[in-house]
N, CA, C and O atoms as a printed pandas DataFrame, in Angstrom:
     atom_number atom_name residue_name chain_id  residue_number  x_coord  y_coord  z_coord
0              1         N          MET        A               1  135.120  -36.983  -86.730
1              2        CA          MET        A               1  135.382  -35.985  -86.132
2              3         C          MET        A               1  137.165  -35.385  -84.962
3              4         O          MET        A               1  137.983  -35.856  -84.172
4              5         N          SER        A               2  136.978  -34.712  -85.334
5              6        CA          SER        A               2  138.434  -34.544  -84.778
6              7         C          SER        A               2  138.714  -35.573  -83.558
7              8         O          SER        A               2  137.931  -36.383  -83.063
8              9         N          LYS        A               3  140.417  -35.232  -83.134
9             10        CA          LYS        A               3  140.987  -35.699  -81.910
10            11         C          LYS        A               3  140.281  -35.116  -80.812
11            12         O          LYS        A               3  140.004  -35.869  -79.879
12            13         N          PRO        A               4  139.994  -34.117  -80.757
13            14        CA          PRO        A               4  139.891  -32.845  -79.060
14            15         C          PRO        A               4  138.691  -33.245  -79.175
15            16         O          PRO        A               4  138.307  -33.892  -78.200
16            17         N          LYS        A               5  137.664  -33.056  -80.310
17            18        CA          LYS        A               5  136.382  -33.498  -79.637
18            19         C          LYS        A               5  136.199  -34.908  -79.112
19            20         O          LYS        A               5  135.575  -35.221  -78.099
20            21         N          LEU        A               6  136.803  -35.672  -79.909
21            22        CA          LEU        A               6  137.017  -37.514  -79.794
22            23         C          LEU        A               6  137.168  -37.428  -77.833
23            24         O          LEU        A               6  136.861  -38.209  -76.932
24            25         N          VAL        A               7  137.660  -36.351  -77.866
25            26        CA          VAL        A               7  138.499  -36.940  -76.425
26            27         C          VAL        A               7  137.286  -36.242  -75.360
27            28         O          VAL        A               7  136.717  -36.931  -74.513
28            29         N          ILE        A               8  136.996  -34.746  -75.561
29            30        CA          ILE        A               8  135.761  -34.581  -75.103
30            31         C          ILE        A               8  134.879  -35.741  -74.836
31            32         O          ILE        A               8  134.567  -36.327  -73.800
32            33         N          ALA        A               9  134.603  -35.879  -75.965
33            34        CA          ALA        A               9  133.077  -36.698  -76.351
34            35         C          ALA        A               9  133.432  -38.276  -75.265
35            36         O          ALA        A               9  132.713  -38.410  -74.275
36            37         N          ALA        A              10  134.331  -39.164  -75.490
37            38        CA          ALA        A              10  134.952  -39.573  -74.590
38            39         C          ALA        A              10  134.288  -39.541  -72.977
39            40         O          ALA        A              10  133.355  -40.039  -72.347
40            41         N          GLY        A              11  135.798  -38.312  -72.720
41            42        CA          GLY        A              11  135.494  -38.394  -71.101
42            43         C          GLY        A              11  133.723  -38.101  -70.821
43            44         O          GLY        A              11  133.110  -38.883  -70.095
44            45         N          LEU        A              12  132.899  -36.727  -71.574
45            46        CA          LEU        A              12  131.555  -36.375  -70.838
46            47         C          LEU        A              12  130.898  -38.289  -71.446
47            48         O          LEU        A              12  129.687  -38.371  -71.240
48            49         N          ALA        A              13  131.042  -38.610  -71.598
49            50        CA          ALA        A              13  130.293  -40.212  -71.987
50            51         C          ALA        A              13  131.182  -41.346  -70.929
51            52         O          ALA        A              13  131.036  -42.560  -71.073
52            53         N          ALA        A              14  132.078  -40.777  -69.899
53            54        CA          ALA        A              14  132.318  -41.484  -68.967
54            55         C          ALA        A              14  131.660  -41.330  -67.564
55            56         O          ALA        A              14  131.107  -42.078  -66.758
56            57         N          VAL        A              15  132.008  -39.899  -67.658
57            58        CA          VAL        A              15  130.958  -39.104  -66.579
58            59         C          VAL        A              15  129.570  -39.723  -66.657
59            60         O          VAL        A              15  129.176  -40.488  -65.776
60            61         N          LEU        A              16  128.836  -39.397  -67.701
61            62        CA          LEU        A              16  127.675  -40.058  -67.286
62            63         C          LEU        A              16  127.201  -41.157  -67.465
63            64         O          LEU        A              16  126.025  -41.475  -67.289
64            65         N          LEU        A              17  128.484  -42.146  -68.003
65            66        CA          LEU        A              17  127.879  -43.248  -67.907
66            67         C          LEU        A              17  128.030  -44.020  -66.314
67            68         O          LEU        A              17  127.500  -45.029  -65.849
68            69         N          GLY        A              18  129.200  -42.833  -65.640
69            70        CA          GLY        A              18  130.101  -43.681  -64.213
70            71         C          GLY        A              18  128.565  -43.339  -62.744
71            72         O          GLY        A              18  128.283  -43.765  -61.624
72            73         N          SER        A              19  127.959  -42.237  -63.850
73            74        CA          SER        A              19  126.098  -41.382  -62.394
74            75         C          SER        A              19  125.620  -42.534  -62.712
75            76         O          SER        A              19  125.330  -43.155  -61.690
76            77         N          LEU        A              20  125.424  -43.051  -63.562
77            78        CA          LEU        A              20  123.796  -44.339  -64.526
78            79         C          LEU        A              20  124.937  -45.377  -63.223
79            80         O          LEU        A              20  124.161  -46.131  -62.636
80            81         N          GLY        A              21  126.257  -45.563  -62.739
81            82        CA          GLY        A              21  126.076  -47.075  -61.991
82            83         C          GLY        A              21  126.640  -47.412  -63.146
83            84         O          GLY        A              21  125.575  -46.949  -63.556
84            85         N          VAL        A              22  127.268  -47.768  -64.147
85            86        CA          VAL        A              22  127.663  -48.346  -65.260
86            87         C          VAL        A              22  129.610  -47.852  -64.903
87            88         O          VAL        A              22  130.066  -46.878  -65.502
88            89         N          THR        A              23  130.273  -48.440  -64.179
89            90        CA          THR        A              23  131.682  -48.300  -64.013
90            91         C          THR        A              23  133.002  -48.831  -65.301
91            92         O          THR        A              23  134.092  -48.285  -65.471
92            93         N          ALA        A              24  132.325  -50.294  -66.213
93            94        CA          ALA        A              24  133.216  -50.397  -67.123
94            95         C          ALA        A              24  133.814  -49.637  -68.065
95            96         O          ALA        A              24  133.064  -49.440  -69.021
96            97         N          PHE        A              25  135.070  -49.044  -68.178
97            98        CA          PHE        A              25  135.428  -47.649  -69.317
98            99         C          PHE        A              25  136.387  -47.931  -69.229
99           100         O          PHE        A              25  136.851  -47.533  -68.160
100          101         N          ALA        A              26  137.483  -48.792  -70.164
101          102        CA          ALA        A              26  138.494  -49.210  -70.640
102          103         C          ALA        A              26  139.026  -47.850  -71.329
103          104         O          ALA        A              26  138.362  -47.344  -72.234
104          105         N          THR        A              27  140.543  -47.114  -70.774
105          106        CA          THR        A              27  140.987  -46.493  -71.676
106          107         C          THR        A              27  142.361  -46.107  -71.431
107          108         O          THR        A              27  142.786  -45.657  -70.367
108          109         N          ASP        A              28  143.159  -46.355  -72.698
109          110        CA          ASP        A              28  144.269  -45.473  -72.587
110          111         C          ASP        A              28  145.307  -44.141  -72.234
111          112         O          ASP        A              28  146.388  -43.751  -71.793
112          113         N          SER        A              29  144.470  -43.934  -72.613
113          114        CA          SER        A              29  144.411  -42.015  -73.291
114          115         C          SER        A              29  144.216  -41.272  -72.167
115          116         O          SER        A              29  143.323  -40.913  -71.399
116          117         N          PRO        A              30  145.598  -41.156  -72.391
117          118        CA          PRO        A              30  145.416  -39.781  -70.718
118          119         C          PRO        A              30  145.025  -38.389  -71.312
119          120         O          PRO        A              30  144.995  -37.694  -70.296
120          121         N          GLN        A              31  144.734  -37.639  -72.280
121          122        CA          GLN        A              31  143.627  -36.396  -72.662
122          123         C          GLN        A              31  142.242  -37.817  -72.239
123          124         O          GLN        A              31  141.301  -37.621  -73.009
124          125         N          VAL        A              32  141.998  -38.831  -71.469
125          126        CA          VAL        A              32  140.554  -38.891  -71.708
126          127         C          VAL        A              32  140.404  -39.349  -70.565
127          128         O          VAL        A              32  139.287  -39.624  -70.128
128          129         N          ILE        A              33  141.753  -39.547  -69.728
129          130        CA          ILE        A              33  141.542  -39.900  -67.872
130          131         C          ILE        A              33  141.650  -37.905  -67.461
131          132         O          ILE        A              33  140.861  -37.194  -66.839
132          133         N          ALA        A              34  142.604  -37.664  -67.952
133          134        CA          ALA        A              34  141.965  -36.082  -67.559
134          135         C          ALA        A              34  141.143  -35.125  -68.090
135          136         O          ALA        A              34  141.330  -33.917  -67.946
136          137         N          ALA        A              35  140.213  -35.633  -68.717
137          138        CA          ALA        A              35  139.089  -35.320  -68.575
138          139         C          ALA        A              35  138.128  -35.599  -67.651
139          140         O          ALA        A              35  137.606  -34.789  -66.884
140          141         N          VAL        A              36  137.855  -37.046  -67.765
141          142        CA          VAL        A              36  137.198  -37.814  -66.308
142          143         C          VAL        A              36  137.578  -36.857  -65.677
143          144         O          VAL        A              36  137.020  -35.766  -65.794
144          145         N          GLY        A              37  138.730  -37.081  -64.777
145          146        CA          GLY        A              37  139.676  -36.306  -63.448
146          147         C          GLY        A              37  138.983  -34.543  -63.232
147          148         O          GLY        A              37  138.496  -34.098  -62.192
148          149         N          ILE        A              38  139.118  -33.917  -64.361
149          150        CA          ILE        A              38  138.805  -32.282  -64.047
150          151         C          ILE        A              38  136.605  -32.286  -64.349
151          152         O          ILE        A              38  135.882  -31.294  -64.259
152          153         N          ALA        A              39  136.148  -33.765  -64.695
153          154        CA          ALA        A              39  134.585  -33.516  -64.463
154          155         C          ALA        A              39  134.898  -34.313  -62.859
155          156         O          ALA        A              39  135.353  -33.638  -61.936
156          157         N          GLY        A              40  134.679  -35.383  -62.732
157          158        CA          GLY        A              40  134.523  -35.500  -61.617
158          159         C          GLY        A              40  134.957  -34.148  -60.022
159          160         O          GLY        A              40  134.614  -33.982  -58.851
160          161         N          GLU        A              41  135.816  -33.558  -60.973
161          162        CA          GLU        A              41  136.475  -32.375  -59.916
162          163         C          GLU        A              41  135.136  -31.256  -59.379
163          164         O          GLU        A              41  134.690  -31.070  -58.247
164          165         N          THR        A              42  134.747  -30.643  -60.702
165          166        CA          THR        A              42  133.829  -29.850  -60.979
166          167         C          THR        A              42  132.810  -30.556  -60.560
167          168         O          THR        A              42  132.025  -29.859  -59.917
168          169         N          LEU        A              43  132.430  -31.897  -60.680
169          170        CA          LEU        A              43  130.531  -32.013  -60.024
170          171         C          LEU        A              43  131.306  -32.148  -58.392
171          172         O          LEU        A              43  130.979  -31.315  -57.546
172          173         N          ASP        A              44  132.117  -33.010  -58.109
173          174        CA          ASP        A              44  132.504  -32.357  -56.242
174          175         C          ASP        A              44  132.200  -30.883  -55.674
175          176         O          ASP        A              44  131.723  -30.519  -54.599
176          177         N          SER        A              45  132.743  -30.034  -57.015
177          178        CA          SER        A              45  132.722  -28.832  -56.183
178          179         C          SER        A              45  131.641  -28.446  -56.620
179          180         O          SER        A              45  131.412  -27.314  -56.197
180          181         N          GLY        A              46  130.792  -28.857  -57.313
181          182        CA          GLY        A              46  129.838  -28.178  -57.606
182          183         C          GLY        A              46  128.482  -28.513  -56.289
183          184         O          GLY        A              46  127.463  -27.841  -56.131
184          185         N          LEU        A              47  128.857  -29.603  -55.588
185          186        CA          LEU        A              47  127.709  -30.680  -55.035
186          187         C          LEU        A              47  128.008  -29.444  -53.807
187          188         O          LEU        A              47  127.291  -28.503  -53.466
188          189         N          SER        A              48  129.789  -30.004  -53.160
189          190        CA          SER        A              48  129.748  -29.154  -52.411
190          191         C          SER        A              48  129.540  -27.594  -51.467
191          192         O          SER        A              48  129.472  -27.256  -50.286
192          193         N          ASP        A              49  129.481  -26.762  -53.230
193          194        CA          ASP        A              49  128.778  -25.776  -52.994
194          195         C          ASP        A              49  126.919  -25.257  -52.662
195          196         O          ASP        A              49  126.369  -24.303  -52.112
196          197         N          ARG        A              50  126.548  -26.304  -53.245
197          198        CA          ARG        A              50  125.329  -26.925  -53.296
198          199         C          ARG        A              50  124.519  -27.242  -52.073
199          200         O          ARG        A              50  123.310  -27.016  -52.026
200          201         N          VAL        A              51  125.217  -27.778  -51.064
201          202        CA          VAL        A              51  125.372  -28.393  -49.623
202          203         C          VAL        A              51  125.256  -26.904  -48.801
203          204         O          VAL        A              51  124.294  -26.289  -48.342
204          205         N          GLU        A              52  126.688  -26.641  -48.845
205          206        CA          GLU        A              52  126.968  -25.310  -47.752
206          207         C          GLU        A              52  126.141  -23.855  -48.065
207          208         O          GLU        A              52  126.024  -22.979  -47.208
208          209         N          THR        A              53  125.562  -23.745  -49.505
209          210        CA          THR        A              53  124.437  -23.143  -49.197
210          211         C          THR        A              53  122.872  -23.158  -49.065
211          212         O          THR        A              53  122.114  -22.226  -49.335
212          213         N          LEU        A              54  122.568  -24.302  -48.633
213          214        CA          LEU        A              54  121.413  -25.026  -48.401
214          215         C          LEU        A              54  122.014  -24.958  -46.705
215          216         O          LEU        A              54  121.077  -25.133  -45.927
216          217         N          LEU        A              55  122.389  -24.898  -46.509
217          218        CA          LEU        A              55  122.970  -25.163  -44.614
218          219         C          LEU        A              55  123.589  -24.032  -44.477
219          220         O          LEU        A              55  123.744  -23.754  -43.288
220          221         N          ARG        A              56  124.161  -22.984  -45.461
221          222        CA          ARG        A              56  124.185  -20.834  -44.401
222          223         C          ARG        A              56  122.843  -20.897  -44.779
223          224         O          ARG        A              56  122.113  -21.243  -43.850
224          225         N          THR        A              57  122.222  -20.656  -45.939
225          226        CA          THR        A              57  121.174  -20.105  -45.494
226          227         C          THR        A              57  119.390  -20.631  -45.077
227          228         O          THR        A              57  118.300  -20.062  -45.145
228          229         N          ASP        A              58  119.892  -22.114  -44.603
229          230        CA          ASP        A              58  118.931  -22.530  -43.213
230          231         C          ASP        A              58  118.955  -21.886  -42.047
231          232         O          ASP        A              58  119.814  -21.852  -41.166
232          233         N          ILE        A              59  117.460  -21.162  -42.187
233          234        CA          ILE        A              59  117.486  -20.345  -40.163
234          235         C          ILE        A              59  117.316  -20.793  -39.257
235          236         O          ILE        A              59  117.370  -20.138  -38.216
236          237         N          GLY        A              60  117.027  -22.167  -39.280
237          238        CA          GLY        A              60  117.296  -22.685  -38.728
238          239         C          GLY        A              60  119.000  -23.552  -37.649
239          240         O          GLY        A              60  119.013  -24.338  -36.701
240          241         N          LEU        A              61  120.105  -22.907  -38.403
241          242        CA          LEU        A              61  121.135  -23.292  -38.555
242          243         C          LEU        A              61  121.934  -21.888  -38.768
243          244         O          LEU        A              61  122.991  -21.801  -39.393
244          245         N          VAL        A              62  121.343  -20.949  -38.227
245          246        CA          VAL        A              62  122.228  -19.895  -37.443
246          247         C          VAL        A              62  122.786  -19.848  -36.133
247          248         O          VAL        A              62  122.039  -19.939  -35.158
248          249         N          GLY        A              63  124.275  -19.688  -35.977
249          250        CA          GLY        A              63  124.930  -19.604  -35.339
250          251         C          GLY        A              63  126.293  -20.736  -35.579
251          252         O          GLY        A              63  127.306  -20.809  -34.882
252          253         N          SER        A              64  125.917  -21.615  -36.871
253          254        CA          SER        A              64  126.856  -22.230  -37.571
254          255         C          SER        A              64  128.001  -22.145  -37.690
255          256         O          SER        A              64  128.433  -21.054  -37.317
256          257         N          ARG        A              65  128.725  -22.825  -38.056
257          258        CA          ARG        A              65  130.127  -22.515  -38.702
258          259         C          ARG        A              65  130.369  -24.163  -39.380
259          260         O          ARG        A              65  130.321  -25.236  -38.777
260          261         N          PHE        A              66  130.654  -23.884  -40.922
261          262        CA          PHE        A              66  130.303  -24.920  -41.483
262          263         C          PHE        A              66  131.498  -25.596  -42.481
263          264         O          PHE        A              66  131.940  -24.742  -43.249
264          265         N          ARG        A              67  132.153  -26.992  -42.657
265          266        CA          ARG        A              67  132.898  -27.197  -44.070
266          267         C          ARG        A              67  132.217  -28.038  -44.128
267          268         O          ARG        A              67  131.555  -28.793  -43.417
268          269         N          VAL        A              68  132.685  -27.622  -46.108
269          270        CA          VAL        A              68  131.956  -28.775  -47.168
270          271         C          VAL        A              68  132.813  -29.891  -47.301
271          272         O          VAL        A              68  133.950  -29.497  -47.041
272          273         N          HIS        A              69  132.817  -31.172  -47.599
273          274        CA          HIS        A              69  133.766  -31.326  -49.082
274          275         C          HIS        A              69  132.794  -32.473  -49.416
275          276         O          HIS        A              69  132.080  -33.209  -48.735
276          277         N          SER        A              70  133.053  -32.332  -50.778
277          278        CA          SER        A              70  132.945  -33.757  -51.471
278          279         C          SER        A              70  133.799  -34.889  -51.966
279          280         O          SER        A              70  135.024  -34.883  -52.091
280          281         N          LYS        A              71  133.140  -35.648  -52.170
281          282        CA          LYS        A              71  134.334  -36.440  -52.991
282          283         C          LYS        A              71  133.554  -37.815  -53.773
283          284         O          LYS        A              71  133.095  -38.763  -53.136
284          285         N          SER        A              72  133.527  -37.730  -54.843
285          286        CA          SER        A              72  132.163  -38.940  -55.670
286          287         C          SER        A              72  130.745  -38.606  -54.715
287          288         O          SER        A              72  129.872  -39.376  -54.314
288          289         N          GLY        A              73  130.844  -37.739  -54.611
289          290        CA          GLY        A              73  129.029  -37.722  -54.188
290          291         C          GLY        A              73  129.065  -38.510  -52.867
291          292         O          GLY        A              73  128.130  -39.266  -52.606
292          293         N          ILE        A              74  130.087  -38.371  -52.035
293          294        CA          ILE        A              74  130.004  -38.758  -50.260
294          295         C          ILE        A              74  130.757  -37.058  -49.847
295          296         O          ILE        A              74  131.727  -36.408  -50.236
296          297         N          VAL        A              75  129.366  -36.840  -48.602
297          298        CA          VAL        A              75  130.494  -35.297  -48.411
298          299         C          VAL        A              75  129.903  -35.294  -47.046
299          300         O          VAL        A              75  128.888  -35.664  -46.457
300          301         N          THR        A              76  131.526  -34.438  -46.741
301          302        CA          THR        A              76  131.843  -34.884  -45.479
302          303         C          THR        A              76  131.394  -33.228  -44.710
303          304         O          THR        A              76  132.000  -32.200  -45.015
304          305         N          LEU        A              77  129.905  -33.268  -43.406
305          306        CA          LEU        A              77  130.410  -31.967  -42.890
306          307         C          LEU        A              77  131.464  -31.871  -41.723
307          308         O          LEU        A              77  131.521  -32.724  -40.838
308          309         N          GLY        A              78  132.307  -30.757  -41.782
309          310        CA          GLY        A              78  132.637  -30.241  -40.611
310          311         C          GLY        A              78  132.767  -28.903  -40.203
311          312         O          GLY        A              78  132.750  -28.077  -41.115
312          313         N          GLY        A              79  132.908  -28.440  -38.923
313          314        CA          GLY        A              79  132.716  -27.575  -38.374
314          315         C          GLY        A              79  132.095  -27.337  -37.348
315          316         O          GLY        A              79  132.711  -27.935  -36.465
316          317         N          SER        A              80  130.733  -26.520  -36.649
317          318        CA          SER        A              80  130.926  -27.079  -35.228
318          319         C          SER        A              80  128.951  -25.687  -34.953
319          320         O          SER        A              80  129.069  -24.463  -34.908
320          321         N          VAL        A              81  127.874  -26.234  -34.865
321          322        CA          VAL        A              81  126.670  -26.369  -34.959
322          323         C          VAL        A              81  126.641  -25.940  -33.148
323          324         O          VAL        A              81  127.504  -26.357  -32.376
324          325         N          PRO        A              82  125.687  -25.206  -32.793
325          326        CA          PRO        A              82  124.845  -25.091  -31.520
326          327         C          PRO        A              82  124.484  -25.949  -30.394
327          328         O          PRO        A              82  124.538  -26.102  -29.173
328          329         N          ASP        A              83  124.052  -26.457  -31.601
329          330        CA          ASP        A              83  123.022  -28.253  -30.161
330          331         C          ASP        A              83  123.229  -29.238  -31.550
331          332         O          ASP        A              83  123.754  -29.144  -32.659
332          333         N          GLU        A              84  122.405  -30.323  -30.685
333          334        CA          GLU        A              84  122.660  -31.095  -30.846
334          335         C          GLU        A              84  121.116  -31.690  -32.261
335          336         O          GLU        A              84  121.202  -32.483  -33.199
336          337         N          HIS        A              85  120.533  -31.288  -32.022
337          338        CA          HIS        A              85  119.478  -30.643  -33.459
338          339         C          HIS        A              85  119.461  -30.345  -34.314
339          340         O          HIS        A              85  118.754  -30.600  -35.289
340          341         N          SER        A              86  121.259  -28.941  -33.911
341          342        CA          SER        A              86  120.799  -28.426  -35.383
342          343         C          SER        A              86  122.140  -28.979  -36.358
343          344         O          SER        A              86  122.584  -28.642  -37.456
344          345         N          LEU        A              87  122.656  -30.383  -34.961
345          346        CA          LEU        A              87  123.378  -31.056  -36.549
346          347         C          LEU        A              87  122.941  -32.070  -36.724
347          348         O          LEU        A              87  123.533  -32.691  -37.607
348          349         N          ARG        A              88  121.671  -32.864  -36.023
349          350        CA          ARG        A              88  120.882  -33.559  -36.722
350          351         C          ARG        A              88  120.688  -32.963  -38.214
351          352         O          ARG        A              88  121.090  -33.437  -39.277
352          353         N          ARG        A              89  119.816  -31.563  -37.927
353          354        CA          ARG        A              89  119.444  -30.445  -38.965
354          355         C          ARG        A              89  120.280  -30.491  -40.011
355          356         O          ARG        A              89  119.869  -30.533  -41.170
356          357         N          ALA        A              90  121.597  -30.485  -39.669
357          358        CA          ALA        A              90  122.348  -29.888  -40.891
358          359         C          ALA        A              90  122.839  -31.233  -41.813
359          360         O          ALA        A              90  123.413  -31.073  -42.890
360          361         N          LEU        A              91  122.609  -32.263  -41.384
361          362        CA          LEU        A              91  123.154  -33.778  -41.723
362          363         C          LEU        A              91  121.891  -34.111  -42.680
363          364         O          LEU        A              91  121.984  -34.257  -43.899
364          365         N          ASP        A              92  120.435  -34.227  -41.767
365          366        CA          ASP        A              92  119.679  -33.710  -42.596
366          367         C          ASP        A              92  119.543  -33.465  -44.306
367          368         O          ASP        A              92  119.388  -34.086  -45.358
368          369         N          LEU        A              93  119.709  -32.196  -43.799
369          370        CA          LEU        A              93  119.481  -31.282  -44.934
370          371         C          LEU        A              93  120.598  -31.832  -46.730
371          372         O          LEU        A              93  120.346  -31.985  -47.925
372          373         N          ALA        A              94  121.973  -31.944  -45.685
373          374        CA          ALA        A              94  123.100  -32.539  -46.707
374          375         C          ALA        A              94  122.099  -33.657  -47.290
375          376         O          ALA        A              94  122.150  -33.681  -48.520
376          377         N          SER        A              95  121.449  -34.332  -46.890
377          378        CA          SER        A              95  121.149  -35.319  -47.395
378          379         C          SER        A              95  120.626  -34.968  -48.717
379          380         O          SER        A              95  121.301  -34.807  -49.734
380          381         N          SER        A              96  119.356  -34.865  -48.601
381          382        CA          SER        A              96  118.624  -33.918  -49.389
382          383         C          SER        A              96  118.923  -33.354  -50.464
383          384         O          SER        A              96  118.071  -33.098  -51.315
384          385         N          VAL        A              97  120.538  -32.992  -50.631
385          386        CA          VAL        A              97  120.556  -31.818  -52.121
386          387         C          VAL        A              97  121.408  -33.556  -52.413
387          388         O          VAL        A              97  122.193  -34.399  -51.978
388          389         N          HIS        A              98  120.117  -33.011  -53.907
389          390        CA          HIS        A              98  120.359  -33.920  -55.363
390          391         C          HIS        A              98  121.959  -34.482  -55.526
391          392         O          HIS        A              98  122.842  -33.633  -55.642
392          393         N          GLY        A              99  122.305  -35.883  -55.533
393          394        CA          GLY        A              99  123.334  -35.651  -56.068
394          395         C          GLY        A              99  124.662  -36.436  -54.938
395          396         O          GLY        A              99  125.737  -37.002  -55.140
396          397         N          VAL        A             100  123.903  -36.097  -53.809
397          398        CA          VAL        A             100  124.322  -36.755  -52.547
398          399         C          VAL        A             100  123.979  -38.286  -52.064
399          400         O          VAL        A             100  122.946  -38.739  -51.570
400          401         N          ARG        A             101  125.009  -38.805  -52.333
401          402        CA          ARG        A             101  124.791  -40.495  -52.315
402          403         C          ARG        A             101  125.127  -40.766  -50.641
403          404         O          ARG        A             101  124.392  -41.612  -50.133
404          405         N          GLU        A             102  126.073  -40.193  -49.802
405          406        CA          GLU        A             102  126.738  -40.263  -48.383
406          407         C          GLU        A             102  126.690  -38.827  -47.535
407          408         O          GLU        A             102  126.783  -37.732  -48.090
408          409         N          VAL        A             103  126.553  -38.986  -46.321
409          410        CA          VAL        A             103  126.817  -37.264  -45.597
410          411         C          VAL        A             103  127.410  -38.590  -44.452
411          412         O          VAL        A             103  126.991  -39.678  -44.057
412          413         N          LEU        A             104  128.494  -37.811  -44.264
413          414        CA          LEU        A             104  129.988  -38.591  -42.998
414          415         C          LEU        A             104  129.800  -36.791  -41.756
415          416         O          LEU        A             104  129.530  -35.620  -42.020
416          417         N          ASN        A             105  130.032  -37.322  -40.848
417          418        CA          ASN        A             105  129.629  -36.348  -40.136
418          419         C          ASN        A             105  130.965  -36.502  -39.658
419          420         O          ASN        A             105  131.579  -37.523  -39.348
420          421         N          ALA        A             106  131.545  -34.431  -39.654
421          422        CA          ALA        A             106  132.785  -34.302  -39.107
422          423         C          ALA        A             106  132.421  -32.637  -37.903
423          424         O          ALA        A             106  133.235  -31.721  -37.787
424          425         N          LEU        A             107  131.430  -32.671  -37.389
425          426        CA          LEU        A             107  130.732  -31.901  -36.862
426          427         C          LEU        A             107  130.805  -31.494  -35.400
427          428         O          LEU        A             107  130.237  -32.288  -34.652
428          429         N          GLU        A             108  131.226  -30.714  -34.967
429          430        CA          GLU        A             108  131.154  -30.853  -33.264
430          431         C          GLU        A             108  130.202  -29.508  -32.761
431          432         O          GLU        A             108  129.977  -28.352  -33.120
432          433         N          ILE        A             109  129.866  -30.318  -31.853
433          434        CA          ILE        A             109  129.016  -29.259  -30.980
434          435         C          ILE        A             109  129.445  -28.506  -30.611
435          436         O          ILE        A             109  130.615  -28.767  -30.329
436          437         N          ASP        A             110  129.049  -27.138  -30.307
437          438        CA          ASP        A             110  129.554  -25.709  -29.587
438          439         C          ASP        A             110  129.421  -25.734  -28.114
439          440         O          ASP        A             110  128.547  -25.086  -27.539
440          441         N          SER        A             111  130.245  -26.446  -27.524
441          442        CA          SER        A             111  129.791  -26.263  -25.910
442          443         C          SER        A             111  130.162  -24.779  -25.392
443          444         O          SER        A             111  129.411  -24.544  -24.446
444          445         N          ALA        A             112  130.668  -24.134  -25.533
445          446        CA          ALA        A             112  130.839  -22.531  -25.290
446          447         C          ALA        A             112  129.339  -21.816  -24.886
447          448         O          ALA        A             112  129.240  -20.944  -24.023
448          449         N          LYS        A             113  128.320  -22.295  -25.589
449          450        CA          LYS        A             113  127.120  -21.491  -25.761
450          451         C          LYS        A             113  126.390  -21.718  -24.359
451          452         O          LYS        A             113  125.309  -21.175  -24.131
């Protein structure tokens, strides 16, 4: 196996083992460390996109504005919602997305309405 393929395989193994809860992985290769970092950012971006799509397409959240950020399966919801019911719905929906480990609430209730 060539060195670039080995680096990619090691990076993917680290990501897969990390998602299974296996966190012991040691390397001193900068290429492997970079590959794992890029894979983690890609997973976080995809998770944020899935959560944001779900929230923006839910009929019960019309009139809400969302900012979604995720890091290592922890999703932070920001923005504003029209009422308490919408806030709870957004948090529940976000937590139902596969890959979300925890949801942090930074939403505000828009009192102007």
